[in-house]
N, C-alpha and C positions, 0 to 999 in steps of 0.2 A: 504494500500500500504506500503510495507516495504522499508525503506530508509537506506542507508549506509552512515556513516560519514567518510569523507576522510580528512586526515590532511596533511599539507605540511610545511616545515620549511627551505626553502632556505634563504641564506643571500642576502641582497640587499643593494647597495650603492645608496644614493640619490643625486640629483643634488645640486650644490652650496655647496658641502661639509657639508651638513646638513642632519639630520635625522628627519623625521616628525613623531610626535606622536600626540595624542589628549588630550586636556585638558578637564575639567569637562563640558565645554559648547559645546563641539563638534567642536571647532575651532582649527586650527593647531597651535602647539607650536614646538619649534625647540631645538635640542641639537647639539653639534658640533663634535660628535665622528666620523661621516661619515659612521658608520655601524649600521644597525638596530639590536637590540637585538631580536633574534628569539627564545627565550626560550618558549614563548607562541606560540601555533600553531593554525593557522586558520583552520576552518572546513567548508566543503561543504557537502550538502546532496544530495545523489543520490539514485534512486530506484535500486533494484537488477539488472534489465536489463541494466540500465545506467552504473552501476559499472562494470558489465561484459564487456560492450563495451569499457570502459576506460581501463580495464585490458588487453583486446585483442589488443587495439591500442598501449599500452606501450610495449607489448611483440613483436609486429610486427616491432616496430621502435626502439627497445632497444639500438642498437649500432649506430644509425644514426642521432639522434637529440641531440642538446646541453642541458646542465643541466637546462637552463631557462624554458624548456618545462616541468614544473611540473604538478601535477595532476590538479591544478586549471586552468592553461592555456590550457591544453589539453581538459579539460571539456568544456571550452569556445568554442574551435574549434568544438568539438562534437555537442554542442548545435547549432552552426551556420549551421551545416549540418544535423540537426535532428537525430543525433547519427548514421548516415550512415557511417560505418567504411571505406569503399572504398573511398568515397568522402572526408571524414575527413583526411585520410592518404595522399591523393593527395594534399589537401589544406595545410597541415603541411609541407610536403616536399617542396612545392613551396614557403612557407613562409621562410623556412630555407635558401633557395637559394637567395630569395629576400633580406633578412636582411643582408646577406653577401655582396651583390652587393651595397646596400645602406649604408653599414657600420653603421647600426643603433646603435650598441653597443658603438660607439664612440661619438654619438651626444651630450650626456650630459656632456662629459668631454673634448672633443678635437675639437668640431665644434663651431665656433663663428658666431653668427647671424649677417648677413650683416646689416650695419648701417641703410639703408633705411627701412628695415623691423622693426628694433628696434625702429626707430624714428616715423614712419608713420602708422604702422599697427594698433596699439591700442589694448585694452583689458587687461585682467588680472585675476589672481586667487583670488577669494573672501575668500576661506578657505574650510572648510568641513561641511557637514550637520551632524546631530546628529548620523547618522549611519556610519560616516567616509567617505562618498563619497566626492571626490573633486568637488568643484563648480567653474566653470569658466564662466566669463562674457565676451561677445564679442559684441562690438558696430558695428555690421555688416552694418547697414543702412547708416552710415556716412563714410564708408571706400572708399578710392579712388583706386578701384581695377585696373582701367586702368593705373593709374600712377604707382602703385606697379609693375604691370607686364611689364611696359616699363623700370623699374629701377632696377629690380632684375631678375636673370635667373630663369627659371621654376624649375630647379633642386634645387636652393636655397630656393624657396618658398615651394617646397615639403618638403625639409629637415626641414624647419621651422615648418611645421605641424607635421612632424614625431617627432621632438624634444619635442613638447608639448605632443604628445601621449605617448612617452617614460616616460615623467615626470608623467603623469596621471597614467600610468601602475605601476610605482614604488611606487607612493603614495598609490595606492590601496593595493599593496602587503604589504607595511609597516603598514598601518592602519589595515589590516586584521590580521596581527600578533599581533599588539598591543591589538586589541579587542578580539582576540581568536575566531573570526568567520569571514566568508568570506564577505568582502565588495563588493557589486555588482554595479560596474560601476561608471560613473561620471554623473554630471548634467551640461549641457551646456545651458546657457541663451544667446539668441541672441536678441539684441535690434535692431529692424528694423526701428526705427525712422530716418527720413531723407533719406530713400531709394529713389533714383531717377532712371530714366531709364537707367543710366549708369550701374546699377546692372545687366541689361539684355544684356550687351555687350557680344557678342557671344564668343570670345576667353576666357573671364573671366568665362562664364558659362561652357564652355567645360573643362576648368581647374578645376573648382569646382566639376564637375562630376568625374574627375580623383582622386581628393582628397577623394571624397565620396567612390569611388571604393577601394582606398587604405585602407580606414578606415574599410570597410567591409571584405576585403580579409585578412588583416594582423592584425587587432585589433578587432576581433569578440567579441561581447557582452561587449564591453568597455563602451558603452553609456547606462546609466540608463534612463535618460529623456533629451529631448531637448525641451526647453521652448522658444517660440517665443513671444516677447512682442512688444507693439506699432506697431502692424501689419497693414500697410495700405492696401487698397483693391488691389493695384498693386502687393503686395507680393504673392497673390494667383497665379499669372502667373508664378512667379519664382518657387513656389512649384510644379506647374503643370509640369514644365520642368524637375525637378529632381525626381519627385515622381515615375516614372516608374523604376528608378534605386534603389529604396528603398524597401527592402522586407516588406511584410505585417506586420510581427511581429515588425519590426523596426518602421514602420509608426505609430503603436499603441503607441510608446514611444514619439511621437511628439505632443506637446501641443501648440495650436495657441491661443494667447490672444490678445485682442485689447489694447486700452489705459487704460481701467479700469481693470488692472491686479494685483494690489498690494495685495489684500486679497488672491487671488489664488496663487500668487507666494510664499507667506509665508507658504503655505501648504507643500512646498518642500524645502525652504531655511530658515534657522534660522534667526530671526530678528537681532541677534547679529553680523552676518557677512554681512548682506544685507544693502547697503547704504540707508540713509534716503530718498533720491530722488526716491527710488524704493519701499518704504514702510517699510524699516527696521529701525534699531537703530544705525547702524554703521556711525559715524561721519566722519571717515577718508575715503576719496574717492580716495586717491592716489594709491590704488591697481588697479584701472581701469584707464589705460592710454588712453586718447581720441585719435582717429585717426586724421590724418591731410591730407590736400591736398599735394601731392608730387609735388615739383617744377620741371619745365622742365629741370632745370640744373642738376637734378639727373638722367635723362634718359640716358640709355646706348647708346653709339654712334652706329649708323647704326642698331639699334635693331628695326625690323619691325615685329609686331605680326599680323597675319592674320588668318581668318577662313580657314579651309581646304576645298578642293574640290571646289574651285572657277570654274565657268563655263567660258570658253573662247569663244569669238565671235567677229567677225569683223563687225563693222557698216559702211556700205558704206557711201560715202559723201551724205549729204542731207537726211539721213534715220533715222527713230526713231524705238526703240524697246519697245513694251508695254507688260505688263502682267496684267491680271485681277484676282482678288481674291475675292471670295464670302465669306463674313464674316457674321456669324449667331449669334455670341456671342459678345455683347458689352464688351469692356475692353480687346479685343485681342491686340496683340503686333506684329508689323511688323518689322523684322530685315532686315538690308541691309548692304552690303559691296561691294565696287567696286574700280577698279583702271584701268588706261590705260597705255599703253607702252609709249605713247608720246601725248602731248597736252591734252586739257581739254575735258570734256563731260558734257552735261546737265542731270539733274536728278530731279524728283519731284514725288509727290503722290497726286492723286485727288480722290474724291468720285463721282461716277456716279449717277446723280439724275434721278428720274422717267421720267422727261421730256427730258432726253437725254443730258442735260447740265452737267457740271462738277464743283464741288466745291473744292477749294484748301484745301488740308490737310497738305502737306509739299510743300512750294513754290518752284517751279522749278528755279534752277540757275545753272550756269556753275561751275564745280569743277575742280581745277588744281590738279588732283590725279595721276600725272605721275612722281612725285618727290621722289618716294620710299615709301611713307606712304599712305595706302589705306584710302578712305573715309568710315566711318562706323557709324551706328547709329540705333535708334529705333523710331518708330512712334506708339503712342497709338491710337487705333481705337475705338472711344467711341460709335459708333452706328453701327448696322447691315447694310449691303449693299454691293455694288460692288465697290471695290477700284482698281484704275488703277495706276500701277507703270510704270514710263516712263523714259527710257534712250534716250536722245535727241542729235542727231548729224545733225539735219535739218539745222542749221545755217552754217554748213561747206560745202561750194560748191566745195572745192578743195581736201579735205583730208578725207580719211576713218580713223576709229579709231579702234585699237585693244583693246577690252574691256574684262576684267575679272570681273565677278560679282557673287553674291550670295544673294538671297532673300528668306525669310522664314516667315511664320506667325505662331504664337503660340497662341492658344485659352485658356482661363481660364477653369479650371475644374468646373463642377457643384458640388453642395454640396454633393450629393449622388452618384456621378460618381465613378466607380471603374476603376482602371488602372492595367493592368497585369504587374508583376515584370519582369524586364530584368536582367539576370545574369550579374554581373560586368565583364568587359573585362579584360583580362590578360595583355594587353598592357598598361602599365602605363607610357608611354613616356610623356615628358614634353615639354613645348614650349621653347626649346633652339635652 
């Protein structure tokens, strides 16, 4: 197979008025000039057919795209669309419009991260691997996503993710020029330790899907590996929820590790930049900021986050509303959210036994969910069977209740189960 080497030599300005280069250990060092020396050129390898597709794409969009869309970036878009010219051209045009709308070129210089994200999000850059790939550590399992989303606007949270992606992208460009060869992507380490059922809060999961869609549509081929460590069994349900939105070739980049991960992690991350707690030699752990619980005092006034498409129904006085769910896979998760226009409503979950009796799974009680904030939560269903979800207005002999509700069950995937990929939606609206 014949390959063509493509070179690129654009100037790049890095964040924090620093320029990143690599030292002999493959870890980042910094100068303060603010401009990367592009005298050395990064190279990428393409087959003759791929080079022909790249040339045609550049010719068709010569006068329509900004200078940042160099050969390397356009090749990433081509790879994301399997070198289909029509699909790639459409993807690039939409990306140009989207970047203008989100003002991404200003995120590293003119946008200030909101204090609540700076203080409570957690995570940090470890450095680079020996091939120049940025390595980012995210303590996902301990993050208070519900508190974050009640304390920052969806647009700010999205911009926070975009700012990191812009930083990753510029680091890759700079390191590619420094090494004279193309650096392929970033390494993301997600520590799932401490993950609780809050991680399955429906609005948080929906927003996570939007971030995932943004990543695929506008930063194609940016991720080299995603490594999940300290994965509890419950994390499989979370992966089942997002897996349909991940292309197969991206799924192959995801590595699931349990608690015995240290030796495997060192295959991807140099010991010099990996903290000792994770099997490395780095004594300084200040690069990784731990997440923290967001105090209620940080919550935005009158901010109510709700799942979409709640079903409206009137429960007459003395009436109950029940739903039955047949669960075949242990470890399934039942999500719920509900509110009323006025006064309280009863809610609970039970397991239907073979003899017709019912065992309590979530004790029924009356919820005062008419004060503007919906009740929401998750119930872990540990055994197969028939589960009954009940909204109860039987105690009210005088008043009917206007109920808005949403209930859903998510089952874990089997080890060998395949899931079809769903194309990302173009609507990247946020919870504002």
